[in-house]
N, C-alpha and C positions, 0 to 999 in steps of 0.2 A: 562794632559788631552788633546786629540785631540781636535780642534775646527772644525767647519764646513769648514774652508779654507784649513784646512790641507787634508781632505779626498774628498774634492770636484773634481769630474772628476776624481778620480785615476783609475778608470777603463775605462778609454776612452783614445785612440790614438788621442790626440787632438792636437793643435797647438803648445802648450808648449812642448809636447813631441816629436813630429816630429822635431821641431827646436833643440833639444838637442840630438837626436839621428841619424838625416840625414846631410848627407853632405850640405854645403850651397848651392852648385849648384843642387842637388837633392830637397833640402827644397824649393828653388826659383822655381823649376819647377813645383813642386807639388801646390803651392800657385797660380803660373799663370794657373793651370788648374782649381783650386777651384773657382778663381776670375774671370777668362777670358774664361772658357772654352776650353783651349788649349788643343791639344792633347798630351797625355801621351806615351812617348817612353817605349818599352820593358824594356831597361837598367835602367831607372829610376824606373819603377815599380817593377824589381827585386831588387833593393836596399830598396825600401819601404815595400815589401813582407818581406824581410829578418829583417828589424828593426821591423816590426809589430810582426813577429813570437817571435824572442828573447824577445821582450817587454812582450808579452801574456804569454809565458812560465813563465818569471819571476814572473809573477801574479797568476800563478799556473794554466793556461790553458793549456789542453790536446789535444785539437780538435779546429777546425775553421768551419765556417758556413757562407754561403751566405743568409743573413738575408732578406727576401723580403715581400711584402704585394699585396698576390695574390687577386682576386675578391671575396674571401670569406669573407671579412672585417677583417679579423685577421692575423698575420704574420705568416710565413712559415721559416723552417729553415732544413737543411740536415746536420747533422755532419760528417765531416771527421777528422780523426787524424792527428797529424805532422808526424808521423812515416813514414821512409822509410827503408826496409829492406838492411842490407849489406850483402856482401857474407859469411861472418863468423856467421851467425844467429844472430847477433846483429842488433840494428836499429840506425839509426840517426834521427835527427828532422829536417824537411826541409818544407819550404813553398816558392813556386815560384812567380813571378811577372803574369805569366800566370793563376796560380791558384787564384791570388787576383783579378786580372782583369775580368776573365770569368769563370763562372762555368757552368754545366749541370744539369739539374732537371727534372724529369719525369713530363711533362707538361700533360699528359692525364687525371688526375683524379682532376685536377682543372677546375672551371668554365671557359668555353671559348665561349659559346653562338655560337656554330657552326663554331668558327674560326678554329676548327680542328676536325679530327675524332678521338674516342677514342684510336683506334689502332696506332695514330702517336703521339709518346710519347715524342719526344724531344723538349725539352724547354731549354734557355739560361737565366742566370742571369749576370747582368753587374754591375760592382761596380760603385756606387755614391760616388766619391771622396769629394763632396762638404758636405756629412754627415758623421760624424766621426765614425770610427770602434769604439768598446767596447766589454769588457769581461762580458757575462752573465752565472751563472751557468757552470763555467768551462769552457766556449767555446769563442773564438775570432769571433764576430758578425760582419759582413761585409755589411753594407746597400746597397743593390742591387736592380736594376730593373729587370724585369721578361718579356721576350718575347718568343714568339713561333720561330720555325723553320724557319719560313718565315717571322720573324721580327715584326710581330703584338705584340702589347703591350698586356699582359695578366695580366696585375697589375694596380694597383692605383697610383704607384709612377711614371711609365714613363709619362702618361699624365700630371701629376702635373709638373715634370720637364720641359716638353715641353711648358706648359701654363706660367710657370715661365720665361723662355728663351724668348718667344713671348713678355710678357707684360715688362720684362727689356729692351727690344730692342725698343719698341713702346715708352715707358716712356721715354727713354733716347734721340729719336729723338724730342720729345716735349721739353725736357729741353735745347737742344742744341739750338732750335729756340728763347729759353729767353735768350741765351747767357752764358748759363752755361757749356762751354765746358770742365771745370776741371772735370766734372762728367764722368766717364766711366762705372758705373753700377748702375743699380736699380733693387732691389728685394722686393717682398712683404714680410711682415713679419706677424706673427700670434701670437697671445696669447690665446690659448683655455681653456676656465674655464671648468671643468670637475665636473660635479654632479654624487652622487651615493648613493646607500643605504646599509647598513651594516644589516645583520639580523645574529641570533644566528645559527650556523652550525648544532647542534642537531635538532634544529627545522625545518631547510630547508631540511635535510635529509628525515624529515617525510611529505614533501609536494612534490610529483610527479610533479605538475605542475611547480613549481620552478626549480627543477632539471632537467626537459626536456625542458622547454621554457623559463625560466627567468623571468616568471612573474605569478601571481597568477591568475589561469583562475576561481577559485571559492572564494569567501569570502565577508562576509558582513561586514559592518563599525562597530567598537567598540564604546562604548559610548562616547569617547574622540577622535579625530582626531587631526586636526593642527590649528582648530577655533580659540584656545587661542593666538596663534603666539607665545607661549613660548619654542619652540625648536629652532627659527630661532636667531642664532648668541649666543644662550645660551651656559652656561657653558658646555663644553665637558667630556662628561662621561669618569672615569678613564680607562676603557677597550678600548675605541676609540681612547682616547689619546696615549696610548701605542701603538696602531696600526698605528696611524698617524706618530708618532716619528720613528718607524721603517720604515714605508714608506718612510720618507723623506730621511732617511739615504742610504737606497737603491737607490732613484732617485737622491740624490746629487752624490753619487759616480759614477753614470752613467752619470754625467752631465747635469741632468735635472733640470731646473730652476724653481723647486717647491716653491712657496712662500707663497701664503696664504690659508689657511684652516679654515673652521668654520662649524657649523651646519646649514643645509638649513632649508626650512620652513616645510617640513613634519617631522614628527617623525623617528630618524633612518635615516635621508638624511643628506648628506654631500657635502662639495664642496671643491675643490682643484684646484687653480688657479697658472699658471707660469708665469714667465717674457717673455715678447716678445722675439722672435727669428725668424731668416729664416724661409719661409714657409716649406720647405722640412726637415729642422731639426725640426721645431716643430712637423710636422706629424710624424716622428720617435719616437721623444719623448712622443707624447701623445699615440702612440701604446704600448710603453713600459710602461707608467704611467698606462693604463688599464690592461696590463698583470700583474704588479707587485702590483696593489691594489688586485686583486684576489688573487695572491700568498702570499701575507703578510697577509691579512685578514685570511687565513687559518691556520696560524702559531698562531693565537691569537684566535682559535676556533669561527672564524665569517666567513661569505660569503659575498662577495660584490657583489651586483646587479646592472648591467649596462644596464638594460633593460630600455627603455624608460617610460614604465607604469607599474611598477611591482604590483602596488596597485591601484585597483579602488577606486574612491572616495576621493583621497588625490593627492598633487602634484606629476607630474612624473620628470624625470630627463633630462635635457637636457645638451648642451654643447654650451657655447657662443663662437664664433668664432670671435675675435678680429683683425681686418684685417687692415693694413695700406701698405705705401709703403715708403721703404728709400733708398737714395743713398749711395754709397760707401764712400761719403765724410760726412756721418752723418746726412744727412738732412731728416726729416720727412716731406713728400709732402703734408700731411696734416695737417701741422701747420701753421696757418695764415700768419706767418712771420712778420717782423719788418718794411720793405719798400714796398712801393707800387707795384713795379715789383713783388716782391714775392707774394703780396696780388693776382695780377692778375693770377698768375700760380697756387696759391693755388685754387682760383675758377675754373680755368679752369679743374684741376683734380677732384674738387669736383663735378662739372657738368659732367665730364667723368663718375664718378660713378652712378649719378642720371639719367642719359642717359642710362647706362647699365642695372641699375636695372629695369627702366621703360620698355626698349625694350626687355629684357630676364627675365621677372618675371617667366616664366614658366620654364626656365634653372634653376634657382635659387630654385623653388619648387621642380623640379625633383632631385638636388642635395641632397635633405634631405630627399626623399620619401622611406619608409619603411613600412613594416606591423606594427612594434611596435610603429612607430612615428605617424602613423594614429591614435593611441588612445590619443594621446598628444595634437597635433596641434589643436589649436581652443577651447582646454580648458581653464580654467582660470589661469593656470600657465605658459602657453605658447603663443606665439603670434598666430593669427588666421592663417589660410591657405592663406590667403591675403596677398600678399607681398605690403608693402609701406615703406617709408623712414621717419624717426624722425630726424628733424634737430634742433628743439628747437626754440623759439619764436625770439631770437635775430639774428641768422642766417638767419630763416625764413624771417624776416623783411628785412633784407639786400638784401637778393635774390629779393623779391618783390619790392625792389627801384631800383635795378638795371633792372628788367623788365620793369618798368614804368618810366624809366629815372628820377627817383625822387630823392631827398635827403631825408635821415632818418628823420621821423617825421614830414615832410612837404608834403602836398599834392599839393604844388605849383609847376608847371612843371619846372624843371630845369635841364637841360641834364647832366648826371652823366657819366664819363667815368670810366671804370673799375680801381681799383688801385690808383684813385687820392683821394676819399674819404673814410673815415669810418673804413677802415680795419686795418691800422697799429697798433691800440692799441685794436684789438679784442681779448678778452681774452678767455681762455678755460672755458668750465663748467659754462655758463652764464645763463643754465635754468636746471630745474630738468631731472634726467633721465627718460625714459619712458620704462618701462620693457614689456609692452604690443606690442612695435613695433617690428617687425621682423628684420628691417635693421635700426640702430640707429647710428647719428653722435654721438660720445661721446668726444668730443674736439679736438682730433688729429688722430682719428681711426673711423672705423665701426665696430658696433657691431651686426653681424648676429645671431639671438637667437633661429633660426628654427631647428638647428641640434639636432639629438637624442643623448643621452648619450652615446650608445655603437658605434656609427658611428666613421668611418675614416674620419678624417677632410680633405683627400686628394681630395674627390668628391667635397665638396663646395668650396674649393679654386682653385681648377681647372676650376669649372665652373665661380666664381667672377673674376678670373684672366683673362681667355679667354673672357668674356664679356666686360671688362675694357679695354682689348687690342683692341678689335675691335673697339671701339668708340674712343680711342686715334687715332688709324689709321686715322679714319673719320677725327678727328680734325687736324691731321697733313695735309692731302690732302687738306684741306681748308685754312690752315694758312701757309703753306709752297708756296703756289701760290698767298699770298695775295700781292696787291701792296701797302696797307696802314696796316701794321701789326697790329698796335694798334686798328685802327677801326674795322678791321675784327675780331680781338680777341673779342672786346668788343660787336660786333653784334653777334659772335658766343656764348658767355656766355648767353647774353640777349635771344636770340632766343632758348637756349637749356632750360632755366627756363622755358619759355613761353610754350614750347611744351611739357615739361614733368613735369610740376608741379602737375598734377593729382595724381603722385606717393607720393606727399608730405603729411603727416598726423601726427600730434602732438598731436591727442586726445587718448581715451581709446579703443585701439583694441579688447577690449573683448566686446563691446556694440553691441547689434544686428543692431543699427541704422548705426553703420559704415559699416557691411557688406553689407547694403542696399545701402550705399552711395558709396562704393566702386564699387559695381554692375553698379551704374550710371555712375560713372566716366570711366567705361569700362575696371577696372582691373580685373585680373583672379583670381578665387576662386575654385581651384583644391583641392577638399578634400579628395581625396584617393589617394593611392600610383598608381593603374592602372589608374585613370583619369589623373593623372599628367604623368605619362610614355607614355601616348598615344601620348603625344607633343613632345616627344625626338627626332622623325623623321621627324617632320616638317620640310619643304624646309629651313625655315630660320635658324633653329637650326643645320641642317646639316652642311649648308654653313659656319655659325658660327664657328664649330668646324675644319671642313676641311680647310677654307682658311686661318685659324691661325695656321694650322699644329699641332692641338692637338690631334686630332683622324682623323684616315682615317674613310671614310664611311662605310668601313667592320668593323672597330672596335666600331664604335658607333651602329652599328645594333647589333652588338654582344653583347653590354651592355644592350642593350634594351631587348634582349631575358634573360640575365642573370638576371636582375632585376625583371622581370615578374615571371621567374621561381623561384627566389627565395622567392617572396611575396608567390606565391602558395604553395611552400614547407612549409614555417613557418607556414600558417594556416592549412594546412595538418595535421603537427605534433602536433598543439594545438588542433585541433579536435580530434586526436586519443587520445591525453592524457585525453581530457576531457571525452571521452566515455569510457575509462578505470577506470577513477576516478569514475566518475558516477556508472558504472556497480559494481565496486569491492568495492568502499568505501563507497559512499555517500548514495546510494540508500539501501544498505544492512544496513548500520547504521540507517538510518531513519525506515527502516521496522522493525529491531530489536527494537528500541525506541517505535514504535506504538504499537508492539505485546505485550509488557511489560506494557504499556498502557491500552491496552485491558484487562490484566489479572487483573490489579489494579480496572479498572470499574467493571469487574465481582465481584471481592473480596467486594467492597464497596457497590454494589447493595445487595448483600447476607446479609450484616450486616445493610443494611437500610441507609448508610452513601451518602451523596451529592458527584457525582463524576463529576460535571459540568466542573472542569478544564481538567480533562482526557478525558471527551467526545468529548469536543470543539477541545482541543489540536490533539487528535486521528482522528478525522474526517478531520480536516485540513489537517495534515500529512499524511494521506493515499491518500488524493486528489493530494496533492504535489508529492508524491512518484510515483503515477499512471501516472500523467502528465510528471514528468520528465524522466520516463522510455520511454514514448511514445516519448517523444522528443529525447531521447538517439537513439532510433531506427531509428526516421526522420532523425538525423543527420547522422548516417551510411550510410542510403541510399542516402542523398543528395552529401556526400561527396565521396561516390562511384562513382556517377554520374558525379560530377564535375572533378574528376580525368580521365575521359575518354575524356574529351573534348581536342582536339587537338591544336590550335593554343593558343600561349602563352598569348596573350592579352585577348581573350576569356575564357581561363580557369581562369585566373586571377580574372577576372570581376565576373565569378561564384562564386569563391572562397570568393569573397568581399560581393556580394549580396545575395548568396544564405546560402553559408557554415557558415559564419560569423554571420549572422544574425540568423541562428537556435543556432549558439553557445551563442549568447547574450540571446537567451530565454532560453535556458537549465540554463545557469547560474542564470538566474532570478529565476526560479523555486528553484535551489538548495538552494541558498541564502536565500531565504524565509523560506525553510526548518531548515536551520543552524540557525536561530533565533528562531525557536519553538522547537529544540532539546536541549534536557539537555546535559550539557558540557561532561560528561563522555562519552556519547555515539558518540560524533562527533570523525571523525576518524583521526583527524590532527590537529595541531596547527592553532588556528583561527588568526585572523588580530591582536588583541589584543596583542596576544601573540608574534607574529613576530614584530610587530612596536615598543613595550615597552618592549621586552623580554631581551634587553642588558642591564645590570646593571652597 
C-alpha cells in the first residue's frame, strides 16, 4: 500500500526531479535563478525544457500549457501538443527552451481596463521558474506571468512577483543594518485557510441562482440553521469524507501542502488549511485547490460553492490569509527571538506592519473588495469593513511600556531601551485568538481575515507586501543615517507605536460601539466595493504602487476600471437571474397555489365549512404576488437605466444603491411568499434541502 510520502508531489517537476534529471551545472543555474533571480540563458532553458518534456511524457502528458492568472480571478490555459511533424508523415515529441520561457496568447478577450484595444490581440506569457511546473489532466502546466504586447501586466501574478521582490530587497537592507550579513534573501510566506460549502448536485441543478451566480438569490431560513453550533468541528459525513479523501490525494500529488480539514460553523460548510509556503507558490496552490475542490466534488455528486455568501442568514465563507516573512536562513522575522538584538529586530518589523496597516487601510480594504464579499464583511461571521490590528494583551502591554518608557507592570518612570527588558522569553499564543479582527497577530504571523472564499490571494498579498515595503524603506532611511543606531532605533519604534496605536483593537469587532469608536479614531469604514475602489486612485496610493515598482499608473488605472466593471457585471447577472426566476418560477408557482386555494375556499363555502386558513393565506399570497411582480418590473426598468450610465464608478454606484436595493426588496417579498406556499408548489429546493441534503 502506497503511503502519502510515496505519491506526494509525484506530478510536480520539483527540486527533487530537477536534481535527478538535470546536469549539475544546469541544476545550479536554475537554483540561482529561483533563489536570486539571475537570468537564465537559452542553453540552460533548452536542457530544462527537454528534461521537463521527457518527465511529463513518462507521466502520461501529451500537451503543455502556459498556466496563468488573468484578471478574471481564475486561471487560464492554452494547450499545445508536444508533437512535431517529420518528413515521412510521422511525428517526434519536442519542447524547446523558447517554448518553455515564453508563450503567446490572445490577450484581446481578457479584462484589460483599457490597456489595449480589443483588436490588439497579442499577449505574452513568461515562465515563473520559482513556481514548479506540474501535470494536470494530461497536460504539463507551466506557471507563468501574463503581459500585453507593450509589457503591461494583464494578470495577478506579475504584480505579486514584483511586490515580493521589492519587499525582499527592503527587508534585506534592514537585516543587514542589524548585522545579519549571512542573510541573502527574504520572502513573504502565506498559508491561506480555505472555506467552502458542499451541496447536492441534483438540488444545485434545480436552482438557477446557484448555477448562474454561485449564491442563492431567494430563500427563507429553515427551522434550524447553525444556532446549535453542532456542525462546527462535528463528525464529517461519510460522503463528505470520501470527497475530502480524494481531494487530498489530488492535491498531495500536485505538491499542495493540504493539512487540516474540518466542518465549519454553518451546515454543509467546511474548511481546508495548508502548511505555509512562499507566497507565489501558495497563490498557485490556492488556485489549484479551488479548481480541484469543484472538480472532485462533481465526482461525488456534489457541487462546491466558493461564493462568499451563498446562503443569506448563515455564515459566509472567507479565506484567512496567514502572512509572515522568512529569511533564506530559515528565520521567521515575526518570531520574537531569544536575544535582545533579535527582540529589537522583531519589534521593528512588527512596527512596520502596524504602520503599513494604519497608513494603507484603504489599500487593504480594496484588495478584498468584491460584490460577493460585500454581503459578508461586517456580518457576524466576518470582520467588519473597518481595518484594525489585534495584538493580544501581553504584546499590547509591551508596546504601551515602550511608548511610555516604562517597565512592564510598573507605573514608575524608568527609561526602557528596546531589547534590554522583557522580550527574550516572550512566548507565543499568550492571549486568546480574536476571530472578529481583520488583521490579527497570532504568535509568529499575521492573519488577515477579510478575504472572500473565491478570491485570488494574489491581490491581498500584493497589497500587504507593497505597504510593508514602503514602511521598511522609510525605516531604512531613518536608521541608515543614524549617528546612534540603538537610540534612533528605540525612538523610531516608540514613535511608531505612539503615532499608530489608533489601529490597535483587541475587543469585539462585531459590536456597533466599536464602529463608532473607530470613527472617532479616524479609521476608515469603506462598506461597499464602489466606495472602497474610489480610493484606489488616491494620490498616496498611486505613489505607493508606482514608487515601489509594483504597478505603473497606467496598470493601476486599468485595474480600477476592471474591478468596477466586474462589480457591475456581477450584479447585472444576478438581477437578470432574479427577474427570470421571479417571472418563470416563483410568481407562477405562488399564483397556482393561490388559485387552488381559491377553489378550495369556494368548495368550503358551498358546504358551509370554515375556510379561514385558505382565505387569509390566499389574500396574503395574492398581495405578495402582486407586489413581487411590480417589483420585478421595477427591477427591469432600473437595471436598464443603470446599464446606460457611462462612467465605471457612476455605473457601479447605481448598481449598488439602486439595482441591488430593488433586488433586496424583491427577495424579501418572494421569501415571505415561500413561507406561506405549500412545499409541493414551490418550484425549487429550499434552504433546508440544500443545507441538510447531504446524508
